[in-house]
N, C-alpha and C positions, 0 to 999 in steps of 0.2 A: 692405752689402749685409743684407736680411733672412735671417737662420735659417730655413732649409727644415722645412717643418714635417715631423717624425718621423712614417712610414707607422704607420699602427694595424694591432695585431694582432688576427687573426680570430678569436675563440672558439670561436665557432660550427663554423669545420673544422676547430681543432686536436681537438673534442670527437669529430668527425665522423672522424675519421684514427684517434685510441685505438677507438673504436668498432670500426672496419671490420675492424681486427686483433687484435679481441678482446684488447685493450691491458686492458680495465675490466672485471675478475672479473665483479663484481657484473651489469653490462649485459651482458654474454655470458651469465650464466647464465641470469638471466631472458628473455631473448632466447630461448635454446635452450628454455625451459621453455616458454613461452607459443605461439613461433610457428617452433619447429624449423629452427636452422639450426647442422646441424653443421659441423664443420670437411672444409675439402673432400680427396678422393681423392688420392692423387700421380697424377699424370699417366703414363699408359701408353706405353711407352716401344716403340718402333718403327720398326727398321733405324736403334737409335743413337739417334732423335729424341726427344729431353724434349718440347720445341716444335717444330711446323713454322707460323708463323702465317702460309703463305700458305693453308691449309686452313684455318680457324679453326674451334672447337667452342665450345659455349656455354659450356662449362666454362672456356675459356680467357679468357673474358668478365667472368666471374665470379670470377677468381683475383688479377688484377692490380689493385692500386690504387695510389694517389698516398700517399707517404711524405715532406713535403715537411718545410724547417728551420721550418715553422707549429709544430712539435711542440718548438722550444726558442724563440721568439717574433718568429721570422723571417715572410718575409712572400713569399717565392718560392712560385710555383706550378706545378705541372706534373698530366700525367694521358698518358693512352692512347689510342690508334684506331687499329684494327685496319683495315689498306689493303691492296690486292694483292699490292706488293710486300714486305707483314711488318707487325710491329707499332711502330707513330712512337709513341717516347718524347718528346715537347716540351714545351716549355714555356717560363717565363719566370724565371730565378734573379737575386735581389737580394740584396746584401750587407750590405741594410738591417737597423738593428736587431741587426746581430753575428750575420746569419744567411750564408747561401751555399751553400745545397745545396737539392738539387731531386733527389727520387728516385721508383721504382715497386718494387713489392716483392710476391711471391707471399703469402697469407694461407697459416698453414702447414697442411701435409699433414696428413692423419692416417689410417690411418700414414705416418709418411714414409718418403721416396723412399729405394729400397737401391743405390746406385750403386757398390758395392763392388766389383764386378767390371771395371771403368774405372778410366783412368790418370788423365780432366780431363775439363773441358768445353771445346767449341768452339762460338763463337761467330758467326756469320756478319752482319755488320753494315756500314753504310752512314750516317759520323756527318758532321760540320761544322768537323772538324779540331784539334776540342778531346778533353782526354784526359777518358775513363769510368773507373769504376769498376763493378765485378761482386762480387757478393757470394755464399754460399752461407753457410747457417746449420745445426748440428748440434744444436742446443738449440731446445727449444719454447718458452721464454720471450721474453716483448716484446723484451726488452734484453739477451738474453745474447751472447756473444762472437760475433764473424762472423769471416769466411774472406777476406780483398779479392784482387784483386787489380786492378791498372791498367792500360788499354791506350789507347792514342791513338789516331786517326781521322785518316784524308783528305777534305777537304772534297768531297764528293759521291762519293767513290769508295767501290764495295764493298771489305770487306778480311774475311778469317778470322784470328780472336783464338782461340789455344791455349793453356787454364789449367792447365795440370799441379795434383793435387791439392797434390803436394809441395811446390810452390812457392807458396800461398795464405798470405798474414801474417795470422798470427790478429789482428783489432783489435777496441777495442769505445771508440766516439764516437771514431774516427779515431786513435786510440793505438794504438800497435803491445804486445799483452802477451804472457807468455811461457806459452803453453800447448802442447799434447801438437797432434802434426797430427790434420787435420781426419778426423772420423768418415764416412768414407763411404757407411756402413752406414745413416746415418740421418740426411739431408739435410732440414729441416723447411721450408724456404723460398727464393727466390733472388729476387736486388737487382740493381735497376742504379743509377747517381748521378753524378751531374755536381753536384762540390762544387770550390770556392773551397781546400780544403786536398788536399796528398797523404796525407802521416801522421806523427804527433807534431808536427804544428803546423807542418810546412813546407807553403810555399804549393804549388799544382798548377802547373805551368810553363805550359803549355797551357790556362787557362782564362780566361773571359770574361764577367762578365755581362752580363744582357740574355736573349735568346732563343735557342733551342739546338732540334735535334730531330737523335734518332737512330733509326734504324730498323733492328730486329732480325729479317731473314729467318727465322733458326731457334737454337735451342740443341740441341746436339748432346751426344755423351760419346762420347770413343775411348778 
């Protein structure tokens, strides 16, 4: 049997991803200088809602962008679409080229979001039976330590997921690291991910390569 061709890596998408998230300092500085592209302000909490995707604003449309395994040479692709029932995080995950994750992340807030008065995050989601991850970051850097929580979904059913800040794992590139608990008074970004890995190179037990969909109705604090 002939060997299957290796999927080609998309350098253009790689560059666009880093540029969107201001991960290339010189490009970001030039854009800010000539085109005025300041970091987005944090969402304004109303009745404990961080995001109510059933009532989208222009800010919501500009905040969320895809961050897939193209940054590591992979070929997975994802994106978001605002539907009447919420934000649809959809795409296709491939394990080709040693890849295996797709995600969407907010651009960094400036100033960061202060959630120190609360105990955790609550997600209202409808998934496809796979296990997803939710991340927060309390540092402004592109590749800073993130705080993660995995959650399971039921195919086609709405579920409420509560994520205590105190139980989030400090991770860097899916490896657990020793860090103090998250500094909830300075949250710079939020992220949702589907990955073939759980933590420390363990495989996600509820992962299947191929198409996926997670609809997020809201992100709240409690």
